N, C-alpha and C positions, 0 to 999 in steps of 0.2 A: 751596099745600101744607098739608094739615092736620098739626097738631101730633101727635107720638107720645104716646099715653096711656100712661103709667107708674104703678106702684105698688110700693113696698117694704113686705116685710113681715118680722117676726122671729118666729121661734119660740124653743126653747130654746137660748140662746146667749148671748154677752157682748154682743151688737149691734155688735161691731167693723166689720163690712162695711158697715153704715149710716153709722158715723162716717167710713170711708173716703169714702163718696158725698160727705158733707157737706163733706169737706175739698176733694174735686173741685169742689164747688159755690164754694167760695172762689175758685177760680181761673176756673172757666168759667160762671158764674151767668148773665151777660147772654147769652152764646152760645148756651147749653142752653135757657133759657126761651123763646127765639125757636122753638125746635124742638120742645120737650119740654111736656107738660101733667102735672104731678104731681098724680096723682087720690087716690092712698092713701099715706102716710107718718106714721106716728103721732109721730115726732119733729117734724114740721112742721105737721101738720094734726091736728083733733080729730075729723075725720069718721070714724066707725066704719064705715059702709056701704062693700062692697066694690063699686066700680064696674066697669063693663066696661073692659078693659085692652088694649092693644095687648101690652106686656110686664109681667110681674109678676116682680120681683126678690124672692126669698124666701131669707131666711138662717135658720140654725138647724136642729137635729134635732127630731124629732117625739116628745113624750114623754106626751102625755094624748089621751083620745078628743076633747075639745074642739078641739084643734090639729088632728086629723084630719080634723074636720068643717070647720073655717075653711080649711084647705089644700085640701080639696075643692071649697069655694066659689070659692076664688081660682083653682084650674085652670079650673072651668067659666067663669068670667068672663074668662079671658085668653085672647089668641090664642098667646102664648108664655111660659112659664114657666121662669125661670132660677135654677137652684141657685147660691147665693152662699156661699162659705166651706165649709171642711171639714165642719161640722155637717150642712149642707144636703147636701151631696154624699155623704159617707159615714159621718155621725153622730157623728165624733169632734171635739172630745173628750169631748161629753156622754155617749157610749155607753160610755165607760169601765167603767160600772157594770154593764153586760150581761156583763161577764167576771169579776166578782167571785167569790170563792171561796164557798162554801155558807155558811160562819160570817158572812161581810161581808154577804151578801145577807140573812140573818136579822135581822142588827143594822140593816139600813135598812128593813126591812119596814115597821115603823110610820110611818116618814117617807113612804115611797112611798104607803101608803094615806092619811095626812093630807093629802096633796099631790095625790091623785087620779092618781097617775102609772100609766103603762102598765108591764107587766112588763118590756119592753124599750125602749130608745130607739132610733130608726131614723131613716134618711135619707129625704128626701123621695120618693126614687123607689120606695121599698116601697109607696107609697100613690096617687101620681099619676104621669103621664107628664111627664118632665122635659125639655125641649127643648135647654138649653144649660146649661153650668155654668162656674163659676171657682172653683177651688180653692184652699185657703190659709186660714190662720187668723191673722189677717183676710187678705183678698184685697188683692191689691196696686192701689195707684191706677191703675198703668200698664195692668193687665190690664182694670180695670172700665172705664176710659176707652176703651180699645180696643175693647171690648165695645160699649159705649153708640154710640160712633162708627161702629162697623160697622152696627148697627141703623139709625142715622140715615141712612146712605147708601142703604138698600134702599128 
């Protein structure tokens, strides 16, 4: 049986969901490495090239044009894209600035410009098809383990 090729990607977020996956690996590394090949994972590999994937796990909201381009490339190269965490699913908490009043928006405008941020911060589904999701900030180990093991059984 071929190994499931996966990748983990982070956008505008605290990267708590990838930490959850690392915690799962503390318990299930030997079991998972027999069935999974990790192609992309910035915290574990320095390879920047986005490979063809069976599943892309993507956390964080989208806040820049470069993130949109990368997300679209990930989607193009993935059979399934799973939104991990509240940022990826609904944009929260990063998108709180979308609702700032006019005074606060004006105050932060120089920073938004300096950081090349988009006018609003959005969830993944605004830009690409999302096949599955796990909500939470961060997601729970149990939810991610159940999702991974469900895909391993297919």
